[in-house]
Residue frames as qw, qx, qy, qz and C-alpha x, y, z in Angstrom:
[[0.002, 0.883, 0.469, 0.000, 0.00, 0.00, 0.00],
 [0.402, -0.627, 0.080, 0.663, 3.05, 2.24, 0.38],
 [0.287, -0.015, 0.550, 0.784, 3.52, 2.65, -3.39],
 [0.005, 0.676, 0.665, 0.317, -0.17, 3.34, -3.94],
 [0.272, -0.869, -0.279, 0.304, -0.07, 6.10, -1.33],
 [0.396, -0.403, 0.304, 0.767, 3.08, 7.49, -2.98],
 [0.205, 0.336, 0.653, 0.647, 1.25, 7.64, -6.33],
 [0.132, -0.791, -0.571, -0.177, -1.72, 9.40, -4.84],
 [0.349, -0.917, -0.145, 0.126, -0.08, 11.81, -2.35],
 [0.434, 0.771, -0.313, 0.346, 3.56, 12.11, -3.43],
 [0.770, -0.116, -0.432, 0.455, 6.51, 12.24, -1.04],
 [0.013, -0.667, 0.169, -0.725, 6.24, 15.66, 0.60],
 [0.223, 0.033, -0.790, 0.570, 6.81, 15.47, 4.39],
 [0.391, 0.026, 0.302, -0.869, 3.45, 17.15, 5.03],
 [0.698, 0.065, -0.459, -0.545, 1.72, 14.39, 3.06],
 [0.293, 0.120, -0.917, 0.243, 2.71, 11.75, 5.65],
 [0.274, 0.134, 0.642, -0.703, -0.16, 12.66, 7.99],
 [0.651, 0.288, -0.123, -0.692, -2.60, 12.54, 5.08],
 [0.534, 0.252, -0.788, -0.173, -1.25, 9.12, 4.08],
 [0.024, 0.033, -0.883, 0.467, -1.78, 7.81, 7.62],
 [0.488, 0.256, 0.391, -0.738, -5.41, 8.92, 7.59],
 [0.633, 0.363, -0.417, -0.542, -5.89, 7.49, 4.10],
 [0.343, 0.188, -0.919, 0.042, -4.54, 4.09, 5.16],
 [0.222, 0.120, 0.752, -0.609, -6.98, 4.05, 8.10],
 [0.598, 0.355, 0.057, -0.716, -9.83, 4.81, 5.70],
 [0.566, 0.341, -0.669, -0.341, -8.77, 2.10, 3.24],
 [0.122, 0.097, -0.949, 0.272, -8.48, -0.48, 6.02],
 [0.398, 0.233, 0.560, -0.688, -11.97, 0.36, 7.27],
 [0.640, 0.414, -0.159, -0.627, -13.49, 0.22, 3.78],
 [0.425, 0.338, -0.823, -0.167, -11.64, -2.99, 2.94],
 [0.056, -0.009, 0.922, -0.383, -12.90, -4.80, 6.04],
 [0.487, 0.318, 0.420, -0.697, -16.52, -3.78, 5.40],
 [0.242, 0.067, 0.855, 0.455, -16.67, -4.91, 1.72],
 [0.093, 0.718, 0.664, 0.189, -19.72, -2.70, 1.24],
 [0.067, 0.717, 0.098, 0.687, -20.76, 0.91, 1.32],
 [0.484, -0.340, -0.527, 0.610, -19.69, 2.65, 4.53],
 [0.097, -0.930, -0.340, -0.097, -21.43, 5.67, 5.99],
 [0.320, 0.680, -0.220, 0.622, -19.39, 8.87, 6.30],
 [0.540, -0.718, 0.182, -0.399, -20.13, 8.90, 10.05],
 [0.963, -0.223, 0.067, 0.134, -18.27, 5.59, 10.48],
 [0.675, 0.432, -0.102, 0.590, -15.23, 7.02, 8.73],
 [0.115, -0.778, 0.165, -0.595, -15.43, 10.02, 11.03],
 [0.799, -0.558, 0.146, -0.173, -15.44, 7.70, 14.08],
 [0.937, 0.071, 0.002, 0.343, -12.46, 5.74, 12.71],
 [0.482, 0.534, -0.110, 0.685, -10.38, 8.86, 12.11],
 [0.434, -0.622, -0.449, 0.473, -11.54, 10.51, 15.36],
 [0.159, -0.075, 0.135, 0.975, -11.79, 13.83, 13.50],
 [0.287, 0.659, 0.547, -0.428, -14.95, 15.92, 13.53],
 [0.447, 0.341, 0.534, 0.632, -15.62, 16.77, 9.89],
 [0.007, -0.911, -0.354, -0.210, -17.50, 19.96, 10.81],
 [0.431, -0.857, 0.099, 0.264, -14.70, 21.34, 13.00],
 [0.286, -0.575, 0.599, 0.478, -11.75, 20.28, 10.78],
 [0.806, 0.494, 0.204, -0.255, -13.09, 19.71, 7.27],
 [0.446, 0.741, -0.493, -0.094, -9.70, 19.94, 5.53],
 [0.224, -0.438, 0.856, -0.158, -8.17, 17.29, 7.81],
 [0.661, 0.140, 0.667, -0.314, -11.12, 15.03, 7.20],
 [0.730, 0.600, 0.231, -0.233, -11.83, 15.43, 3.48],
 [0.137, 0.778, -0.539, -0.292, -8.30, 15.77, 2.06],
 [0.272, -0.251, 0.919, 0.138, -7.51, 12.02, 1.99],
 [0.552, 0.444, 0.677, -0.201, -10.99, 11.19, 0.69],
 [0.425, 0.812, -0.016, -0.399, -10.77, 13.71, -2.12],
 [0.083, 0.634, -0.706, -0.305, -7.45, 12.44, -3.48],
 [0.340, -0.038, 0.939, 0.017, -8.53, 8.80, -3.30],
 [0.549, 0.611, 0.483, -0.304, -11.76, 9.65, -5.17],
 [0.308, 0.798, -0.312, -0.413, -9.74, 11.44, -7.86],
 [0.062, 0.457, -0.867, -0.188, -7.58, 8.33, -8.37],
 [0.782, -0.037, -0.342, -0.520, -10.71, 6.12, -8.15],
 [0.246, 0.181, -0.895, 0.325, -9.37, 4.08, -5.23],
 [0.130, 0.360, 0.776, -0.502, -12.67, 4.73, -3.49],
 [0.095, -0.407, -0.590, -0.691, -16.10, 5.47, -4.85],
 [0.091, 0.203, 0.561, -0.797, -18.87, 7.49, -3.26],
 [0.162, -0.476, -0.680, -0.534, -22.61, 7.89, -3.54],
 [0.182, -0.044, 0.381, -0.905, -25.16, 10.14, -1.91],
 [0.256, -0.390, -0.856, -0.222, -28.51, 8.88, -0.81],
 [0.362, -0.468, 0.015, -0.806, -31.51, 10.77, 0.53],
 [0.372, -0.095, -0.871, 0.306, -32.06, 9.47, 4.05],
 [0.141, -0.599, -0.663, 0.426, -34.62, 11.83, 5.44],
 [0.094, 0.661, 0.309, 0.677, -36.27, 15.20, 5.35],
 [0.304, -0.416, -0.455, 0.726, -36.05, 18.15, 7.70],
 [0.232, 0.637, 0.172, -0.715, -38.85, 20.55, 6.88],
 [0.677, 0.685, 0.014, -0.269, -38.59, 21.33, 3.17],
 [0.207, 0.720, -0.655, -0.104, -34.93, 20.32, 2.85],
 [0.971, 0.051, -0.225, -0.063, -33.79, 16.78, 2.10],
 [0.469, -0.702, 0.536, 0.016, -31.09, 15.18, 4.25],
 [0.807, 0.454, -0.375, -0.035, -28.42, 13.26, 2.32],
 [0.724, -0.539, 0.420, 0.097, -25.96, 10.70, 3.59],
 [0.459, 0.692, -0.537, -0.149, -22.70, 10.00, 1.78],
 [0.932, -0.201, 0.301, 0.003, -21.39, 6.46, 1.49],
 [0.186, 0.740, -0.618, -0.189, -17.92, 5.28, 0.42],
 [0.979, 0.023, 0.198, -0.036, -16.67, 1.97, -0.96],
 [0.360, -0.574, 0.628, 0.382, -13.18, 0.60, -1.62],
 [0.810, 0.540, 0.157, -0.165, -12.80, -0.05, -5.38],
 [0.454, -0.527, 0.564, 0.444, -9.35, -1.40, -6.28],
 [0.599, 0.351, 0.638, 0.334, -10.57, -2.61, -9.71],
 [0.258, 0.933, 0.237, 0.077, -11.49, 0.93, -10.75],
 [0.303, -0.851, 0.329, 0.274, -8.12, 2.19, -9.48],
 [0.581, -0.207, 0.667, 0.418, -6.23, -0.39, -11.54],
 [0.501, 0.602, 0.548, 0.293, -8.26, 0.32, -14.66],
 [0.032, 0.994, 0.033, -0.096, -7.62, 4.04, -14.14],
 [0.427, -0.646, 0.510, 0.376, -3.89, 3.33, -13.96],
 [0.588, 0.094, 0.705, 0.386, -3.92, 1.10, -17.03],
 [0.369, 0.698, 0.535, 0.301, -6.17, 3.17, -19.28],
 [0.029, -0.988, -0.155, 0.006, -5.99, 6.74, -18.08],
 [0.381, -0.796, 0.342, 0.324, -2.39, 7.20, -17.06],
 [0.653, -0.015, 0.600, 0.462, -1.00, 5.07, -19.85],
 [0.418, 0.704, 0.455, 0.350, -2.77, 7.11, -22.52],
 [0.118, -0.991, -0.003, 0.064, -1.79, 10.41, -20.87],
 [0.520, -0.608, 0.465, 0.380, 1.85, 9.42, -20.60],
 [0.635, 0.239, 0.596, 0.430, 1.88, 8.03, -24.14],
 [0.273, 0.888, 0.305, 0.209, 0.53, 11.32, -25.50],
 [0.258, -0.938, 0.177, 0.147, 3.03, 13.39, -23.54],
 [0.635, -0.343, 0.543, 0.429, 5.97, 11.25, -24.66],
 [0.561, 0.477, 0.534, 0.414, 4.94, 11.55, -28.32],
 [0.117, 0.959, 0.194, 0.172, 4.57, 15.32, -28.00],
 [0.543, -0.727, 0.188, 0.375, 7.95, 15.78, -26.26],
 [0.640, 0.742, -0.077, 0.184, 10.51, 17.45, -28.53]]
């Protein structure tokens, strides 16, 4: 998992804390094998997402971009006229591997051909 985290977050010293949180998230999602509520991830990280949103969402955002995890929003209730949504996450290594094979390969191939 070390090389995967290096691909996603790089090797900057400040990225180490993000990598640690990301590994916790991946372990939780991998053990559940199904969609996990955002509240459970919040409990696992022990970070309040309302008080420290950047600490909480930074690892999730990068993993979504690289398709290591997938998310979906589902309407779970209603408060007056507004609808309450819950976000769920799932570990998707197949999508990550296909992103690496298809997406990055074609991008790198294009850049290498254009290099003068």
